[in-house]
C-alpha positions in Angstrom: 29.5 -145.5 -90.8 33.1 -145.4 -92.2 35.5 -142.6 -91.3 38.1 -141.7 -93.9 41.0 -140.0 -92.2 43.5 -137.6 -93.8 46.0 -137.4 -90.9 48.7 -139.4 -92.6 51.4 -139.0 -95.2 51.8 -140.9 -98.4 55.3 -141.3 -99.9 55.9 -142.3 -103.5 59.0 -144.1 -104.6 62.1 -141.9 -104.3 62.5 -142.2 -108.1 59.3 -140.1 -108.3 60.8 -137.4 -106.1 57.4 -136.5 -104.5 56.1 -136.4 -101.0 52.3 -135.8 -100.7 50.2 -134.9 -97.7 47.2 -137.0 -98.5 44.1 -134.9 -97.9 41.9 -136.9 -100.2 43.7 -140.3 -100.2 40.9 -142.1 -98.4 39.6 -143.8 -101.6 36.7 -146.1 -101.2 38.0 -149.2 -103.0 36.2 -152.5 -102.4 39.2 -154.7 -103.2 42.1 -155.4 -105.5 42.0 -157.6 -108.6 45.2 -159.8 -108.2 46.4 -163.2 -109.0 46.6 -165.8 -106.2 48.4 -164.2 -103.3 51.5 -166.1 -102.2 53.9 -165.2 -99.4 54.5 -165.0 -95.7 51.2 -163.3 -95.0 50.9 -163.2 -91.2 53.7 -162.9 -88.6 53.1 -166.5 -87.4 53.5 -167.9 -90.9 51.4 -170.3 -93.0 50.5 -172.7 -90.2 49.9 -170.1 -87.4 52.7 -171.7 -85.4 56.0 -170.0 -86.5 57.1 -172.7 -89.0 57.5 -173.2 -92.7 58.3 -176.2 -95.0 60.6 -174.0 -97.1 64.2 -175.2 -97.7 67.3 -173.6 -99.2 67.6 -171.0 -96.4 70.9 -169.6 -95.1 73.0 -171.3 -92.4 74.9 -168.1 -91.6 74.3 -164.4 -92.1 76.7 -161.4 -92.0 75.7 -157.8 -91.7 77.2 -156.0 -94.7 78.4 -159.3 -96.2 77.3 -161.2 -99.2 74.4 -162.8 -97.4 72.8 -159.4 -96.7 70.9 -158.8 -99.9 69.5 -155.4 -98.9 68.5 -153.3 -95.9 65.9 -150.6 -95.4 66.5 -147.8 -92.8 63.5 -147.7 -90.6 63.2 -148.6 -86.9 60.9 -151.5 -86.2 59.8 -153.9 -83.4 57.7 -156.3 -85.4 57.6 -158.8 -88.3 57.5 -157.9 -92.0 55.2 -159.8 -94.3 55.7 -160.7 -97.9 53.2 -161.1 -100.7 53.5 -161.3 -104.5 57.0 -159.8 -104.7 56.4 -157.1 -102.2 57.5 -156.7 -98.6 55.3 -154.8 -96.1 57.0 -153.5 -93.0 55.7 -151.6 -89.9 58.2 -149.1 -88.5 58.7 -145.6 -87.3 61.0 -142.6 -87.8 61.3 -139.0 -86.8 61.8 -137.2 -83.5 59.6 -135.5 -80.9 56.3 -134.2 -82.1 57.1 -135.2 -85.7 57.7 -139.0 -85.0 55.4 -141.1 -87.2 54.7 -144.7 -87.7 54.8 -146.0 -91.3 53.5 -148.9 -93.4 56.2 -149.3 -96.0 55.9 -151.3 -99.2 59.3 -152.5 -100.6 60.3 -154.5 -103.7 61.1 -158.0 -102.6 64.2 -158.4 -104.8 65.9 -155.0 -104.3 64.4 -153.5 -101.1 63.5 -150.3 -103.0 60.7 -148.3 -101.6 57.5 -148.5 -103.7 55.2 -146.5 -101.4 54.8 -145.6 -97.8 52.0 -144.3 -95.6 52.8 -142.4 -92.4 50.5 -141.7 -89.5 50.7 -139.9 -86.2 50.5 -141.1 -82.6 47.8 -139.3 -80.7 46.2 -139.3 -77.3 48.3 -142.2 -76.2 50.5 -142.8 -73.2 53.2 -144.7 -75.2 56.7 -144.0 -73.8 60.3 -144.5 -74.8 59.6 -144.9 -78.5 57.8 -148.2 -78.0 56.3 -148.0 -81.4 55.5 -150.6 -84.1 55.3 -153.5 -81.7 53.1 -155.3 -84.2 52.9 -156.4 -87.8 50.8 -156.0 -91.0 48.7 -158.9 -92.3 48.0 -159.7 -95.9 44.7 -161.2 -97.0 45.3 -164.3 -99.1 42.2 -163.5 -101.3 42.5 -159.8 -102.2 46.1 -159.1 -101.4 45.0 -156.2 -99.2 47.1 -155.2 -96.2 45.7 -154.7 -92.7 47.5 -152.8 -89.9 46.7 -151.5 -86.4 48.9 -148.6 -85.3 50.2 -148.2 -81.7 47.3 -145.9 -80.8 44.7 -147.9 -82.6 44.6 -146.4 -86.0 43.4 -149.3 -88.2 43.4 -149.4 -92.0 43.0 -151.6 -95.0 45.3 -150.8 -97.9 45.6 -152.2 -101.4 48.9 -153.5 -102.7 49.1 -150.2 -104.7 48.9 -148.2 -101.5 45.3 -147.0 -101.8 43.4 -146.8 -98.5 40.2 -148.9 -98.7 39.0 -148.1 -95.2 40.4 -146.4 -92.2 39.1 -145.9 -88.7 40.3 -144.8 -85.2 39.6 -147.6 -82.7 40.2 -145.1 -79.9 37.6 -142.6 -80.9 35.2 -145.0 -82.5 35.3 -147.9 -80.0 37.0 -146.5 -76.9 40.3 -148.4 -77.4 42.7 -147.8 -74.5 46.4 -147.3 -74.9 49.2 -148.3 -72.5 52.9 -147.2 -72.0 54.2 -150.5 -73.3 52.8 -149.8 -76.8 52.1 -153.5 -77.6 49.8 -153.7 -80.6 50.0 -157.1 -82.2 48.7 -158.1 -85.7 45.3 -158.2 -87.3 44.1 -161.7 -88.3 42.1 -162.5 -91.4 39.7 -165.4 -91.3 37.5 -165.9 -94.4 35.8 -162.5 -95.0 36.6 -161.0 -91.6 39.6 -159.2 -90.2 39.8 -159.6 -86.4 41.5 -157.2 -84.0 42.4 -157.7 -80.3 42.5 -154.7 -77.9 41.2 -153.3 -74.6 38.3 -151.0 -75.0 35.9 -149.0 -72.8 32.9 -148.4 -75.1 29.2 -147.7 -74.3 26.3 -149.6 -72.8 27.1 -153.2 -71.8 30.6 -152.6 -73.3 31.3 -149.6 -71.0 33.6 -151.5 -68.6 37.2 -151.8 -69.7 37.7 -155.3 -71.0 39.9 -157.3 -73.4 37.8 -157.5 -76.5 38.0 -158.9 -80.0 36.4 -157.1 -83.0 35.6 -158.7 -86.3 35.2 -156.3 -89.3 34.1 -157.0 -92.9 37.5 -157.1 -94.6 36.3 -155.2 -97.6 34.1 -152.5 -96.1 35.3 -152.1 -92.5 31.8 -152.6 -91.2 31.7 -154.2 -87.7 30.3 -157.8 -87.9 30.7 -158.7 -84.2 32.5 -157.9 -81.0 33.3 -160.4 -78.2 34.1 -159.9 -74.5 35.4 -163.3 -73.3 37.2 -162.3 -70.2 37.1 -160.2 -67.0 38.8 -157.0 -65.8 42.2 -156.9 -67.5 45.4 -156.6 -65.6 47.5 -155.9 -68.6 47.2 -155.3 -72.4 47.7 -158.4 -74.5 48.9 -158.6 -78.1 48.2 -162.4 -78.3 47.2 -163.1 -81.9 44.2 -165.3 -82.5 44.8 -168.9 -83.8 41.9 -170.5 -85.8 40.7 -174.0 -86.1 37.6 -176.2 -86.4 36.1 -178.0 -83.4 32.8 -179.9 -83.4 31.7 -178.3 -86.7 32.4 -174.8 -85.4 35.0 -172.3 -86.5 36.9 -171.2 -83.3 39.6 -168.7 -82.5 41.9 -169.2 -79.5 44.0 -166.5 -77.8 45.4 -165.2 -74.6 43.9 -162.1 -72.9 45.0 -159.3 -70.6 42.9 -160.8 -67.7 45.1 -164.0 -67.6 42.8 -166.3 -69.6 43.1 -168.5 -72.5 39.8 -168.1 -74.4 37.9 -169.8 -77.2 35.4 -167.7 -79.3 33.1 -168.7 -82.1 34.9 -167.0 -85.0 31.7 -166.6 -87.0 29.4 -165.1 -84.3 31.8 -163.7 -81.7 30.1 -165.8 -79.0 32.5 -166.7 -76.2 32.7 -170.5 -75.8 35.1 -171.1 -72.8 37.9 -169.5 -70.9 40.6 -170.9 -68.6 42.5 -168.6 -66.3 46.2 -169.4 -65.9 47.7 -166.1 -64.7 47.0 -163.2 -62.4 48.6 -161.0 -65.1 48.0 -161.0 -68.8 48.7 -163.8 -71.4 50.6 -162.1 -74.2 52.1 -165.0 -76.1 50.1 -166.5 -78.9 48.9 -170.0 -78.4 49.7 -173.2 -80.3 46.7 -175.3 -81.6 47.5 -179.0 -81.9 45.0 -181.8 -82.4 42.8 -181.9 -79.2 44.7 -179.2 -77.3 45.7 -175.6 -77.1 49.2 -174.9 -75.6 49.8 -171.6 -73.9 52.6 -170.0 -71.8 52.5 -167.0 -69.4 55.1 -165.1 -67.4 53.2 -163.6 -64.4 52.0 -165.1 -61.1 50.0 -168.2 -61.6 46.4 -168.2 -60.7 46.5 -171.1 -58.2 50.0 -170.7 -56.7 52.6 -168.1 -56.0 54.8 -169.5 -58.8 55.8 -167.2 -61.6 55.1 -168.5 -65.1 53.7 -171.7 -66.5 53.1 -173.6 -69.8 49.9 -175.5 -70.0 48.0 -177.7 -72.5 44.2 -177.2 -72.3 41.7 -179.8 -73.7 39.4 -178.5 -76.5 35.7 -179.1 -76.9 33.9 -177.2 -74.1 30.8 -175.2 -75.1 28.0 -173.6 -73.3 24.9 -175.7 -72.8 22.2 -175.2 -75.5 20.5 -171.9 -75.0 23.0 -170.7 -72.3 25.4 -167.8 -72.7 29.1 -168.3 -72.6 31.9 -168.5 -71.8 32.2 -171.7 -69.7 34.7 -171.2 -67.0 37.0 -174.3 -67.1 38.7 -175.7 -64.1 42.0 -177.6 -63.6 40.4 -180.8 -64.9 40.6 -179.3 -68.4 44.4 -179.3 -68.2 46.2 -182.1 -70.0 49.6 -181.1 -68.5 51.6 -178.2 -67.1 55.3 -177.4 -66.7 57.4 -174.7 -65.1 58.5 -172.7 -68.2 58.1 -168.9 -67.9 57.6 -166.3 -70.7 55.5 -163.2 -70.9 55.6 -162.2 -74.5 57.6 -164.6 -76.8 55.4 -167.2 -78.4 56.1 -171.0 -78.7 56.5 -172.8 -82.1 55.4 -176.3 -83.0 57.7 -178.6 -84.9 56.3 -182.1 -85.3 55.4 -183.4 -81.8 57.7 -180.9 -80.0 57.2 -177.3 -78.9 60.1 -174.9 -78.8 60.0 -171.9 -76.4 62.5 -169.2 -75.5 62.1 -168.3 -71.8 62.5 -164.9 -70.1 65.9 -166.0 -68.9 67.2 -166.7 -72.4 66.9 -170.5 -72.5 65.7 -172.4 -75.5 63.5 -175.2 -74.2 62.1 -178.3 -76.0 58.8 -179.7 -74.7 57.1 -183.0 -75.5 53.5 -182.1 -76.7 52.0 -185.3 -75.4 53.2 -185.1 -71.8 54.5 -181.5 -71.3 57.9 -182.9 -70.2 60.9 -180.6 -70.8 63.2 -182.7 -72.9 66.1 -180.3 -72.9 67.1 -176.7 -72.4 69.9 -174.7 -74.1 71.2 -171.4 -72.8 71.4 -168.7 -75.3 71.6 -165.5 -73.3 70.5 -164.0 -70.0 67.2 -162.6 -71.0 64.6 -162.4 -73.8 61.7 -160.1 -74.7 59.0 -160.3 -77.3 60.7 -162.0 -80.4 59.6 -165.6 -81.1 61.7 -168.2 -82.9 61.0 -169.3 -86.5 61.6 -172.9 -87.8 62.4 -173.9 -91.4 64.8 -176.0 -93.3 65.8 -178.0 -90.1 66.9 -174.8 -88.4 65.7 -172.4 -85.7 66.1 -168.7 -86.4 66.1 -166.9 -83.0 66.5 -163.1 -82.6 67.3 -161.9 -79.1 66.7 -158.7 -77.3 70.5 -158.2 -77.3 70.6 -157.8 -81.0 72.0 -161.2 -81.8 70.4 -163.6 -84.3 71.0 -167.2 -83.6 70.8 -169.9 -86.3 70.5 -173.3 -84.7 70.3 -176.7 -86.3 67.9 -178.9 -84.4 69.0 -182.3 -83.1 67.0 -184.9 -81.0 68.8 -183.9 -77.8 69.6 -180.3 -78.4 70.9 -177.9 -81.0 74.0 -177.1 -83.0 74.9 -173.4 -83.2 75.5 -172.5 -86.9 75.8 -168.7 -86.4 75.3 -166.0 -83.8 75.4 -162.7 -85.7 75.2 -159.3 -84.0 72.7 -157.2 -86.0 73.7 -154.0 -84.2 70.4 -153.2 -82.5 67.8 -154.8 -80.3 65.7 -157.5 -82.0 62.1 -157.5 -80.6 60.2 -158.7 -83.7 60.1 -162.2 -84.9 61.7 -163.2 -88.3 59.9 -163.9 -91.5 61.0 -166.1 -94.5 60.0 -166.4 -98.1 61.5 -167.4 -101.3 64.9 -168.2 -99.9 65.2 -165.0 -97.9 65.2 -164.3 -94.2 63.9 -161.0 -92.9 64.7 -159.5 -89.4 63.6 -156.1 -88.3 65.7 -154.4 -85.6 65.3 -151.1 -83.8 67.6 -149.6 -86.5 66.6 -151.2 -89.8 65.0 -154.1 -91.7 67.5 -156.7 -92.9 67.0 -159.1 -95.8 69.4 -162.1 -95.8 69.7 -164.9 -98.3 71.9 -167.2 -100.4 70.8 -165.6 -103.7 68.9 -168.7 -104.7 65.1 -169.1 -104.6 63.6 -171.1 -101.8 61.9 -174.5 -102.3 58.8 -176.0 -100.8 57.2 -172.6 -100.1 53.6 -172.7 -98.7 51.5 -169.6 -98.1 49.0 -171.3 -95.9 47.2 -174.5 -95.0 44.9 -174.1 -98.1 41.2 -173.7 -98.5 38.8 -175.6 -96.3 35.4 -176.9 -96.9 32.6 -175.2 -95.0 30.5 -177.6 -93.0 27.0 -178.3 -94.3 24.9 -175.9 -92.3 22.0 -177.0 -90.1 18.6 -175.3 -89.6 18.3 -171.5 -89.2 19.0 -170.6 -85.6 20.2 -167.0 -85.4 20.6 -163.9 -87.5 23.8 -161.9 -88.0 22.9 -158.2 -88.4 25.4 -156.1 -90.4 26.7 -153.5 -89.7 26.6 -154.6 -86.1 27.4 -151.2 -84.6 27.0 -147.8 -86.3 27.6 -144.1 -85.5 25.4 -141.6 -87.3 24.9 -137.9 -87.5 21.4 -136.4 -87.6 19.7 -137.2 -90.9 22.2 -139.8 -92.0 21.0 -143.3 -93.0 22.2 -146.8 -92.7 20.7 -150.0 -94.2 21.0 -153.0 -91.9 21.0 -156.4 -93.5 20.9 -159.9 -92.2 22.7 -163.2 -92.7 21.2 -166.5 -91.5 23.3 -168.7 -89.3 22.8 -172.2 -87.8 23.4 -173.0 -84.2 27.2 -173.3 -84.8 27.5 -170.0 -86.7 27.7 -171.6 -90.2 26.1 -169.5 -92.9 22.9 -170.5 -94.6 21.9 -169.7 -98.2 18.5 -168.2 -98.8 17.2 -166.3 -95.8 13.5 -165.8 -94.9 12.6 -162.1 -94.7 13.4 -160.5 -91.4 11.5 -157.6 -89.8 13.4 -154.8 -87.9 12.5 -152.9 -84.8 14.0 -150.9 -82.0 14.9 -153.0 -79.0 15.8 -152.5 -75.3 17.7 -155.4 -73.9 16.3 -156.6 -70.6 19.8 -156.1 -69.0 20.1 -152.5 -70.1 20.8 -150.1 -67.2 19.9 -147.1 -69.3 16.6 -148.0 -71.0 16.7 -145.7 -74.1 16.1 -146.1 -77.8 18.1 -144.6 -80.7 16.4 -141.5 -82.0 15.3 -141.9 -85.6 13.0 -143.6 -88.0 13.5 -147.4 -88.6 11.6 -149.2 -91.3 10.6 -152.8 -91.1 13.1 -153.5 -93.9 16.0 -152.2 -91.7 16.6 -148.6 -93.0 17.5 -146.3 -90.1 17.3 -142.5 -90.5 19.0 -140.8 -87.6 17.0 -138.2 -85.6 18.3 -135.0 -84.1 18.8 -136.1 -80.4 22.0 -137.5 -78.9 20.9 -141.1 -78.4 21.9 -144.7 -78.5 20.0 -148.0 -78.6 19.7 -151.5 -80.0 18.1 -152.7 -83.3 16.6 -156.2 -83.5 15.8 -158.3 -86.5 13.5 -161.3 -86.3 12.9 -163.8 -89.0 9.8 -166.0 -89.4 10.4 -168.9 -87.1 11.8 -166.7 -84.4 15.5 -166.6 -85.3 16.8 -163.1 -84.2 19.9 -160.9 -84.1 20.7 -157.5 -82.8 22.8 -154.5 -83.7 23.5 -151.1 -82.0 23.3 -147.6 -83.2 24.5 -144.2 -81.8 23.5 -140.7 -82.9 25.9 -137.8 -82.2 25.5 -134.3 -83.6 28.4 -132.3 -85.0 28.7 -128.5 -84.6 26.9 -126.6 -83.3 26.3 -128.6 -80.1 25.9 -127.7 -76.4 25.2 -129.7 -73.2 24.6 -128.1 -69.8 23.3 -131.3 -68.0 20.3 -129.5 -66.5 17.7 -131.9 -68.1 19.2 -135.0 -66.5 17.0 -136.7 -63.8 19.2 -137.7 -60.9 17.6 -141.0 -59.8 20.5 -143.4 -59.3 22.3 -144.1 -56.0 26.0 -143.4 -56.4 28.5 -145.9 -55.1 31.3 -143.5 -55.8 29.8 -140.8 -53.6 27.5 -142.5 -51.1 24.3 -140.6 -50.3 24.5 -138.8 -53.7 22.0 -139.2 -56.5 23.3 -139.2 -60.1 22.4 -139.8 -63.7 24.4 -141.7 -66.2 26.2 -139.5 -68.8 24.8 -139.4 -72.3 24.8 -143.1 -73.5 26.5 -142.6 -76.8 29.5 -140.7 -75.4 32.5 -143.1 -75.6 34.4 -143.9 -72.4 31.9 -142.0 -70.3 30.1 -144.6 -68.3 31.8 -145.5 -65.0 34.2 -142.7 -65.4 31.7 -139.8 -65.1 28.4 -139.2 -63.3 25.9 -136.3 -63.7 25.5 -134.9 -60.2 24.4 -131.8 -58.3 27.6 -130.0 -57.3 28.8 -126.4 -56.9 25.3 -125.1 -57.4 24.2 -126.9 -60.6 24.0 -130.2 -62.4 27.5 -131.0 -63.7 29.5 -133.9 -65.0 31.6 -135.3 -62.2 34.5 -137.7 -62.5 34.3 -140.8 -60.4 37.0 -141.9 -58.0 36.1 -145.5 -57.1 38.2 -147.2 -59.7 41.9 -146.4 -59.9 41.9 -147.9 -63.4 39.8 -144.9 -64.5 41.9 -142.2 -62.7 42.6 -141.0 -66.3 39.4 -140.5 -68.4 39.2 -139.5 -72.0 35.6 -139.3 -73.3 34.7 -138.7 -76.9 31.4 -136.8 -77.6 31.5 -136.6 -81.4 32.5 -138.4 -84.6 36.2 -139.1 -85.3 36.2 -137.2 -88.7 35.3 -133.8 -87.2 37.6 -130.9 -88.0 37.7 -127.1 -87.9 35.7 -126.7 -84.7 36.0 -124.8 -81.4 35.3 -126.6 -78.2 34.7 -124.8 -74.9 33.7 -126.0 -71.4 33.5 -124.8 -67.8 35.9 -126.8 -65.5 36.6 -127.1 -61.8 38.6 -129.4 -59.6 38.7 -130.1 -55.9 42.0 -130.5 -54.0 44.5 -128.7 -51.9 47.8 -127.0 -52.2 49.7 -130.3 -52.4 47.4 -132.1 -54.9 45.0 -131.0 -57.5 43.5 -132.9 -60.4 43.8 -132.1 -64.1 40.8 -131.2 -66.3 40.2 -130.1 -69.9 38.9 -130.8 -73.3 40.0 -132.7 -76.4 40.1 -131.0 -79.8 41.3 -132.9 -83.0 43.4 -135.4 -81.0 45.0 -132.7 -78.7 44.3 -132.5 -75.0 44.0 -129.0 -73.7 44.1 -129.1 -69.9 44.6 -127.2 -66.7 47.2 -129.2 -64.8 46.7 -128.6 -61.1 49.9 -129.4 -59.4 52.0 -127.7 -62.1 49.8 -124.6 -62.4 49.9 -124.6 -66.1 47.7 -124.7 -69.2 49.0 -127.6 -71.3 48.5 -128.8 -74.9 49.5 -132.4 -75.3 48.8 -135.4 -77.6 51.4 -137.8 -76.3 53.5 -136.6 -73.4 56.7 -137.9 -75.0 55.8 -136.4 -78.4 53.6 -133.3 -78.2 53.6 -131.5 -74.8 53.8 -127.7 -74.5 52.6 -125.5 -71.6 52.5 -122.0 -70.3 52.1 -120.9 -66.7 48.6 -120.4 -65.5 47.7 -119.9 -61.9 44.3 -121.3 -60.9 42.6 -122.4 -57.7 40.7 -125.5 -56.7 37.0 -125.0 -56.0 36.7 -122.2 -58.6 35.2 -122.4 -62.0 37.3 -121.7 -65.1 36.4 -121.8 -68.8 38.6 -123.4 -71.4 38.3 -122.7 -75.1 40.3 -124.2 -78.0 40.5 -124.5 -81.8 43.0 -126.1 -84.2 43.9 -124.4 -87.4 45.4 -126.5 -90.3 47.3 -124.9 -93.2 47.1 -126.4 -96.8 50.6 -127.9 -96.3 49.5 -130.0 -93.3 51.1 -127.9 -90.6 48.9 -126.6 -87.8 48.5 -124.5 -84.7 46.6 -125.5 -81.6 45.2 -122.4 -79.9 43.7 -122.3 -76.4 42.7 -119.9 -73.7 41.5 -120.2 -70.1 40.0 -117.6 -67.7 37.9 -117.4 -64.6 34.3 -118.2 -65.6 32.9 -115.1 -63.9 35.3 -112.8 -65.8 35.2 -111.5 -69.4 36.8 -113.8 -72.0 40.3 -112.5 -72.9 40.8 -111.5 -76.5 44.2 -113.2 -76.9 44.9 -116.9 -76.8 46.7 -118.0 -73.7 48.8 -120.6 -75.6 49.5 -121.3 -79.3 51.3 -124.5 -80.2 52.6 -125.1 -83.8 52.8 -128.8 -85.0 54.5 -129.6 -88.3 52.7 -132.9 -88.8 49.4 -131.7 -87.3 46.4 -133.9 -86.6 43.9 -133.0 -89.3 40.8 -134.3 -87.7 39.6 -135.9 -84.5 36.6 -136.3 -82.2 35.9 -133.6 -79.6 36.0 -134.8 -76.1 36.5 -134.2 -72.4 39.5 -135.0 -70.2 39.9 -135.6 -66.5 42.8 -137.0 -64.5 42.6 -137.5 -60.7 46.0 -138.7 -59.5 45.5 -141.8 -57.2 41.7 -141.1 -57.6 41.9 -138.6 -54.7 40.0 -135.5 -55.9 37.2 -135.2 -58.5 37.0 -132.9 -61.4 33.8 -131.3 -62.8 32.8 -130.2 -66.3 29.8 -128.1 -67.3 28.4 -126.0 -70.2 30.1 -127.9 -73.0 29.8 -126.3 -76.4 31.1 -127.1 -79.9 30.9 -124.5 -82.7 32.2 -124.6 -86.3 35.0 -122.2 -87.0 
């Protein structure tokens, strides 16, 4: 089910003189009718490796000089993309609670604003304005633009600025956020747009893992998700690189668990992984012939050395009928060297790789042997930005704010220019049509000679699909759905061969409910499912799998959740406590409701303080902070209430509360306050409230939105055994208010020391 959000702003060209709060801007448009899309469509360029054949590019640039064709004032940390005369940039502006990220559309020739969509940060732990560390991506077929915001807001937008589809990965799939704010860029492969993030979802996807999600680029329906790695040590914004291997379409990327992974791009099946780091692999990889080249900047997995560049041999696949991924060993390495970099990606020029290291050297590496041919000192450090190669030159932005233009030679480089752009450069450059684009923390710069470029290429061109083999498996679309009671979804199937290639005519498939043999919670989704795949959701909170089987035995599965909207209540008394808790030895527990997002492993239903309650677990420090969503992301105008309690002592108490429309309303133990927050650097307001550990309190909250988009978050708290006070304990105005958001529960146990408890949750419509 698609969610159309209205929590964003839409800005028309200044010539129009209007600024609209888009309450009904989520238009369902299935695509744009445009001529062939030409431009720099992805941050890595037409060949996925940071290079272009374009010539006629500037040797020098000057801020404010003749070579600066225009600038646009918006802070950014990513790479703009260019398509059919328009520039699309990801940036941010504003202060405090009213800071917003923007997708801006500019005229390529003049830099004039054509349209702009703004959207809030929410429920994230992003700090120090680490926003827009990512990039839009343009689809070469439709011209539509895809973007993932820092907190996981993901949308598809037409070149005219109309929203095709829009979803919140956090509330829909349990996407986690991190203080570093690294987001990366979507990737489009054929008819899918693929996103990379860490999620804690439901069922088998409950554990926090680095995952890849493939959506239908036109509808936003999930086609597949992949979990190729293990427990992550860091978030990774490594963008997938695509290629063909042994008749199979494969994506390659680094992950937050320190692996380089290969995944079938058509099915999402993990093929292999090779762990090279005890930390994350953030840089994007280089694909060349029979190898994938990657670099990392943390402690290496088989030594105490920091950092390494490796070349890994392609071709590994699971044995027939066996699940992947295959864990590769060192025998799969073709070479390694000592280069170190955590976030800047290498580029490929001929048979050489160029890499900027964390200590500011530019290194040249032979792709056949891995030998470091030469190194050239630029500065003392580097972060994020990757070089770009075109016209015989390297364009290298540095964290200091300098842009280096270097002419390549066999044994080194000649410095043509080193221009100070006046602010940090964290994003990589882009080029198109004789122009060079660099986004700094102050503004977007467009440099050029004034002449059009030559030899421009938008991409490697169309490829011929392999001739498919016999039917081997079914793709069920949508692959994961969220429904309210009474809502319907029609599942459909696509036939695939053993390598994920699509077949033509498909034999009829029959649908039925399905409990995977590995399921820990053996439940079915509530509702009526026809043999033709039409599911009508029932009334119960439920989740389960759907299976389609074709004649001949080919099969595929999908998943479905049912979550009611207001009114809704949960007191946990009907849960059977039959599991042995590892978090609290000797205690029996029940898993929380299966369709609640981010609940499993973070919460258990236990007997405590005289009744069955939801208790936060303490055995995993990664989950010391728990946000659990218990409703659809497009809910609005509701009141949520819950009983809450924490253990602890005078020196340390935990925090506990509820989530209402992307605001957390929590009792903060150590501070003795009632707090409203959405991001602690953006929206964070509190009032004193004395409360004791070991005692039940009730929290109640509602969010009221005015027609102009402003809002007020209202909340109250009181001892549960006392009468509810008439007045609100706290009222927090927010000028750019969140207009919608899933209800949820919040718990934070510092250092995983003391649990929190929740009971008697209720949601009512205002």
